[in-house]
LOLOZA-845948 format. One record per residue: chain; residue in three letters; y, z, x of N, C-alpha, C in turn. Coordinates in Angstrom, 1 decimal, padded with zeros to 4 digits, always signed. Example, Ala and Ser with C-alpha at 12.3 -4.5 7.8 and 13.67 -1.06 7.14 Angstrom:
LOLOZA-845948
site cadena A, residuo ALA, nv -005.7, nw +007.8, nu +013.2, cav -004.5, caw +007.8, cau +012.3, cv -003.3, cw +007.8, cu +013.2
site cadena A, residuo SER, nv -002.2, nw +007.1, nu +012.8, cav -001.1, caw +007.1, cau +013.7, cv +000.0, cw +007.9, cu +012.9
//
This chain:
LOLOZA-845948
site cadena A, residuo UNK, nv +053.2, nw +135.7, nu +110.5, cav +053.2, caw +134.4, cau +111.4, cv +051.6, cw +134.7, cu +112.1
site cadena A, residuo UNK, nv +050.3, nw +134.4, nu +110.7, cav +049.4, caw +134.5, cau +111.5, cv +049.0, cw +134.0, cu +113.4
site cadena A, residuo UNK, nv +047.6, nw +134.6, nu +113.2, cav +047.1, caw +133.8, cau +114.8, cv +047.0, cw +132.3, cu +114.7
site cadena A, residuo UNK, nv +046.1, nw +132.2, nu +113.2, cav +046.1, caw +130.6, cau +113.0, cv +047.3, cw +129.6, cu +113.3
site cadena A, residuo UNK, nv +048.3, nw +130.3, nu +112.7, cav +049.6, caw +129.4, cau +112.7, cv +050.4, cw +129.1, cu +113.7
site cadena A, residuo UNK, nv +050.1, nw +130.0, nu +115.2, cav +051.0, caw +130.1, cau +116.0, cv +050.4, cw +128.1, cu +116.1
site cadena A, residuo UNK, nv +051.8, nw +127.7, nu +117.9, cav +051.9, caw +126.7, cau +118.4, cv +051.1, cw +126.9, cu +119.3
site cadena A, residuo UNK, nv +050.2, nw +126.2, nu +119.9, cav +049.3, caw +126.6, cau +121.3, cv +050.5, cw +125.6, cu +121.9
site cadena A, residuo UNK, nv +050.7, nw +126.0, nu +123.4, cav +050.8, caw +125.4, cau +124.3, cv +050.0, cw +124.8, cu +125.3
site cadena A, residuo UNK, nv +050.6, nw +123.1, nu +125.6, cav +049.5, caw +122.5, cau +126.3, cv +048.5, cw +123.2, cu +127.5
site cadena A, residuo UNK, nv +049.3, nw +124.3, nu +128.0, cav +048.6, caw +125.3, cau +128.7, cv +046.9, cw +125.7, cu +128.3
site cadena A, residuo UNK, nv +047.4, nw +126.3, nu +127.3, cav +046.7, caw +127.3, cau +126.3, cv +045.5, cw +126.2, cu +125.9
site cadena A, residuo UNK, nv +046.0, nw +125.0, nu +126.0, cav +044.2, caw +123.9, cau +125.5, cv +043.5, cw +123.7, cu +126.5
site cadena A, residuo UNK, nv +044.2, nw +123.9, nu +128.0, cav +043.4, caw +122.8, cau +129.0, cv +041.8, cw +124.0, cu +129.2
site cadena A, residuo UNK, nv +040.5, nw +123.0, nu +129.3, cav +039.6, caw +123.8, cau +129.7, cv +040.1, cw +124.6, cu +130.9
site cadena A, residuo UNK, nv +039.8, nw +125.7, nu +130.8, cav +039.5, caw +126.7, cau +132.0, cv +038.2, cw +127.6, cu +132.4
site cadena A, residuo UNK, nv +038.5, nw +127.8, nu +133.5, cav +037.4, caw +128.4, cau +134.3, cv +037.9, cw +129.6, cu +134.7
site cadena A, residuo UNK, nv +037.5, nw +131.0, nu +134.5, cav +038.4, caw +131.9, cau +135.2, cv +037.0, cw +133.0, cu +136.0
site cadena A, residuo UNK, nv +037.9, nw +132.7, nu +137.1, cav +036.7, caw +133.3, cau +138.3, cv +037.3, cw +134.4, cu +138.9
site cadena A, residuo UNK, nv +038.1, nw +135.7, nu +138.1, cav +039.0, caw +136.4, cau +138.3, cv +037.6, cw +137.2, cu +138.7
site cadena A, residuo UNK, nv +037.7, nw +138.1, nu +140.0, cav +037.0, caw +139.0, cau +140.8, cv +035.6, cw +138.3, cu +141.5
site cadena A, residuo UNK, nv +035.3, nw +136.9, nu +141.7, cav +034.4, caw +135.9, cau +142.6, cv +035.3, cw +136.1, cu +143.4
site cadena A, residuo UNK, nv +034.0, nw +136.3, nu +144.5, cav +034.5, caw +135.6, cau +145.7, cv +033.3, cw +134.4, cu +146.3
site cadena A, residuo UNK, nv +033.8, nw +133.8, nu +147.5, cav +033.6, caw +132.7, cau +147.9, cv +032.6, cw +132.8, cu +148.5
site cadena A, residuo UNK, nv +031.3, nw +132.4, nu +148.3, cav +031.6, caw +131.0, cau +148.2, cv +031.5, cw +130.4, cu +146.5
site cadena A, residuo UNK, nv +031.1, nw +131.3, nu +145.5, cav +030.5, caw +131.4, cau +144.5, cv +031.4, cw +130.8, cu +143.6
site cadena A, residuo UNK, nv +033.2, nw +131.0, nu +144.1, cav +034.7, caw +130.6, cau +143.6, cv +034.3, cw +129.1, cu +143.7
site cadena A, residuo UNK, nv +033.8, nw +128.5, nu +145.1, cav +033.6, caw +126.7, cau +145.5, cv +032.4, cw +126.2, cu +144.9
site cadena A, residuo UNK, nv +031.3, nw +127.7, nu +144.4, cav +029.8, caw +126.3, cau +143.7, cv +030.7, cw +126.5, cu +142.3
site cadena A, residuo UNK, nv +031.1, nw +127.5, nu +141.2, cav +031.4, caw +127.7, cau +140.2, cv +032.3, cw +126.3, cu +139.8
site cadena A, residuo UNK, nv +033.7, nw +126.6, nu +140.6, cav +034.4, caw +125.3, cau +140.7, cv +034.0, cw +124.0, cu +140.8
site cadena A, residuo UNK, nv +033.2, nw +123.4, nu +141.0, cav +032.1, caw +122.4, cau +141.9, cv +031.8, cw +122.1, cu +140.4
site cadena A, residuo UNK, nv +030.8, nw +122.9, nu +139.9, cav +030.3, caw +122.3, cau +138.6, cv +031.2, cw +122.3, cu +137.1
site cadena A, residuo UNK, nv +031.9, nw +123.5, nu +137.1, cav +033.1, caw +123.4, cau +136.7, cv +033.8, cw +121.9, cu +136.2
site cadena A, residuo UNK, nv +034.2, nw +121.5, nu +137.2, cav +035.1, caw +120.3, cau +137.8, cv +034.0, cw +118.9, cu +137.6
site cadena A, residuo UNK, nv +032.5, nw +119.1, nu +138.2, cav +032.0, caw +117.6, cau +137.3, cv +031.3, cw +117.5, cu +136.1
site cadena A, residuo UNK, nv +031.9, nw +118.9, nu +134.7, cav +030.9, caw +119.0, cau +134.2, cv +032.7, cw +118.2, cu +133.1
site cadena A, residuo UNK, nv +033.7, nw +117.7, nu +133.7, cav +035.0, caw +117.6, cau +132.9, cv +034.5, cw +115.9, cu +132.5
site cadena A, residuo UNK, nv +035.3, nw +115.3, nu +131.9, cav +035.5, caw +113.6, cau +131.7, cv +037.0, cw +113.2, cu +133.2
site cadena A, residuo UNK, nv +036.9, nw +112.0, nu +133.5, cav +037.6, caw +111.8, cau +134.9, cv +039.0, cw +111.6, cu +134.0
site cadena A, residuo UNK, nv +039.9, nw +112.3, nu +135.1, cav +041.4, caw +112.3, cau +134.3, cv +041.1, cw +113.4, cu +134.0
site cadena A, residuo UNK, nv +040.5, nw +114.3, nu +133.8, cav +040.8, caw +115.6, cau +132.9, cv +041.7, cw +116.6, cu +133.9
site cadena A, residuo UNK, nv +042.2, nw +117.6, nu +133.0, cav +043.3, caw +118.5, cau +134.2, cv +043.1, cw +119.7, cu +132.9
site cadena A, residuo UNK, nv +042.5, nw +120.3, nu +134.3, cav +041.7, caw +121.9, cau +134.3, cv +042.7, cw +123.2, cu +135.0
site cadena A, residuo UNK, nv +042.4, nw +124.6, nu +134.4, cav +043.1, caw +125.5, cau +135.3, cv +041.9, cw +126.0, cu +135.7
site cadena A, residuo UNK, nv +042.3, nw +126.4, nu +136.8, cav +041.0, caw +127.5, cau +137.7, cv +041.7, cw +129.1, cu +137.9
site cadena A, residuo UNK, nv +041.4, nw +129.8, nu +137.5, cav +041.4, caw +130.9, cau +137.8, cv +041.2, cw +132.0, cu +138.0
site cadena A, residuo UNK, nv +041.7, nw +131.9, nu +140.0, cav +041.1, caw +133.0, cau +140.8, cv +042.2, cw +134.2, cu +141.5
site cadena A, residuo UNK, nv +041.5, nw +134.8, nu +142.0, cav +042.0, caw +136.4, cau +142.5, cv +042.0, cw +136.7, cu +144.4
site cadena A, residuo UNK, nv +040.9, nw +135.5, nu +144.6, cav +040.3, caw +135.8, cau +146.0, cv +041.3, cw +135.2, cu +147.0
site cadena A, residuo UNK, nv +042.3, nw +135.7, nu +147.7, cav +043.2, caw +135.0, cau +148.9, cv +042.0, cw +133.9, cu +149.8
site cadena A, residuo UNK, nv +041.0, nw +134.2, nu +150.0, cav +040.1, caw +133.2, cau +150.9, cv +040.4, cw +131.9, cu +150.0
site cadena A, residuo UNK, nv +039.9, nw +132.1, nu +148.4, cav +039.7, caw +131.2, cau +147.7, cv +040.9, cw +130.0, cu +147.6
site cadena A, residuo UNK, nv +041.6, nw +131.0, nu +147.4, cav +043.6, caw +130.4, cau +147.3, cv +043.8, cw +129.3, cu +148.6
site cadena A, residuo UNK, nv +043.4, nw +129.8, nu +149.7, cav +043.3, caw +128.8, cau +151.1, cv +042.3, cw +127.6, cu +150.6
site cadena A, residuo UNK, nv +041.5, nw +128.1, nu +150.5, cav +039.7, caw +127.1, cau +151.1, cv +039.4, cw +125.9, cu +149.8
site cadena A, residuo UNK, nv +039.9, nw +126.6, nu +148.7, cav +039.0, caw +125.5, cau +147.9, cv +040.2, cw +124.4, cu +147.8
site cadena A, residuo UNK, nv +041.8, nw +124.3, nu +147.6, cav +042.4, caw +123.0, cau +147.7, cv +041.6, cw +121.6, cu +149.5
site cadena A, residuo UNK, nv +041.1, nw +122.8, nu +150.1, cav +040.7, caw +121.7, cau +150.6, cv +039.4, cw +121.1, cu +150.4
site cadena A, residuo UNK, nv +038.5, nw +122.3, nu +150.6, cav +036.8, caw +121.9, cau +150.3, cv +036.8, cw +120.9, cu +149.4
site cadena A, residuo UNK, nv +037.5, nw +121.0, nu +147.7, cav +037.0, caw +120.5, cau +146.8, cv +037.9, cw +118.7, cu +146.8
site cadena A, residuo UNK, nv +036.6, nw +117.6, nu +146.8, cav +037.4, caw +116.5, cau +146.7, cv +038.8, cw +116.1, cu +146.1
site cadena A, residuo UNK, nv +040.0, nw +115.6, nu +146.3, cav +041.0, caw +115.4, cau +145.6, cv +041.0, cw +114.5, cu +144.5
site cadena A, residuo UNK, nv +039.5, nw +114.3, nu +144.1, cav +039.9, caw +113.4, cau +143.0, cv +039.6, cw +114.1, cu +142.1
site cadena A, residuo UNK, nv +039.4, nw +115.7, nu +142.3, cav +039.1, caw +116.7, cau +141.5, cv +040.5, cw +117.3, cu +140.9
site cadena A, residuo UNK, nv +041.3, nw +116.8, nu +141.8, cav +042.4, caw +117.5, cau +141.4, cv +042.9, cw +118.6, cu +141.7
site cadena A, residuo UNK, nv +042.9, nw +119.3, nu +142.4, cav +042.9, caw +120.5, cau +143.0, cv +044.3, cw +120.2, cu +143.8
//
């Protein structure tokens, strides 16, 4: 099976933002800009490894942005 023939899972098709290695406040700033660029009711994946961002992003981003 070639890579083009593989079935993609919905998770692979989600718009995503890779923030690995980024630290606050850039995780917040880049997340806000990225989420603002999406259509309403979109689902996206944010990937980050900064522990303070794990705690602060859910509190700081508006609930309407689905975190």
